[in-house]
C-alpha positions as CSV (number, residue, x, y, z in Angstrom):
1,X,-0.6,-0.7,-13.4
2,X,0.8,-2.1,-10.1
3,X,3.3,-4.0,-12.0
4,X,4.5,-1.0,-13.9
5,X,5.0,0.7,-10.5
6,X,6.8,-2.2,-9.1
7,X,9.2,-2.3,-12.0
8,X,10.1,1.4,-11.6
9,X,11.0,1.1,-7.8
10,X,14.7,0.1,-7.1
11,X,15.9,-1.5,-3.9
12,X,19.4,-1.8,-2.7
13,X,20.7,-5.3,-2.1
14,X,23.5,-7.0,-0.4
15,X,25.2,-9.6,-2.2
16,X,27.7,-12.0,-0.5
17,X,29.9,-14.9,-1.9
18,X,29.4,-18.1,0.1
19,X,30.8,-21.5,-0.1
20,X,27.6,-22.6,-2.0
21,X,27.5,-19.6,-4.3
22,X,25.9,-16.2,-3.5
23,X,23.5,-15.0,-0.9
24,X,21.5,-11.8,-1.4
25,X,19.3,-9.9,0.7
26,X,17.2,-6.7,0.5
27,X,17.9,-4.7,3.7
28,X,14.8,-2.3,2.8
29,X,12.6,-5.2,3.1
30,X,13.1,-7.2,6.4
31,X,13.3,-11.0,5.8
32,X,13.5,-10.6,2.0
33,X,16.5,-12.8,0.9
34,X,17.5,-15.3,-1.7
35,X,20.5,-17.2,-3.1
36,X,21.9,-18.5,-6.3
37,X,24.7,-20.7,-7.8
38,X,26.0,-17.6,-9.7
39,X,25.8,-13.9,-9.0
40,X,23.4,-13.4,-11.9
41,X,21.1,-16.2,-10.7
42,X,21.2,-14.6,-7.2
43,X,20.2,-11.2,-8.5
44,X,17.4,-12.7,-10.6
45,X,16.1,-14.7,-7.6
46,X,16.1,-11.6,-5.4
47,X,14.3,-9.5,-8.0
48,X,11.5,-12.3,-7.9
49,X,11.7,-12.4,-3.9
50,X,11.2,-8.5,-4.0
51,X,8.2,-8.6,-6.3
52,X,6.6,-11.4,-4.2
53,X,7.3,-9.6,-0.9
54,X,5.6,-6.4,-2.2
55,X,2.7,-8.3,-3.6
56,X,2.1,-10.2,-0.3
57,X,2.4,-6.9,1.7
58,X,-0.2,-5.3,-0.5
59,X,-2.5,-8.3,0.0
60,X,-2.1,-8.2,3.7
61,X,-2.6,-4.5,3.8
62,X,-5.8,-4.9,1.8
63,X,-7.2,-7.5,4.3
64,X,-6.4,-5.4,7.2
65,X,-8.4,-2.6,5.6
66,X,-11.5,-4.9,5.3
67,X,-11.5,-5.8,9.0
């Protein structure tokens, strides 16, 4: 069920052209950024980064609840 919820939440991203390709960040999730050689690759990579960011945040919140 968690995966279903994550796939429905949308986050704005900031995509920038760089000398190496594209840099992309998610302003709503501090420190969540990625890159790619193409725009499409960068967007796919930030989608993975957002999913991982949310998963780690949930794990950290769960460990804080235990303490």
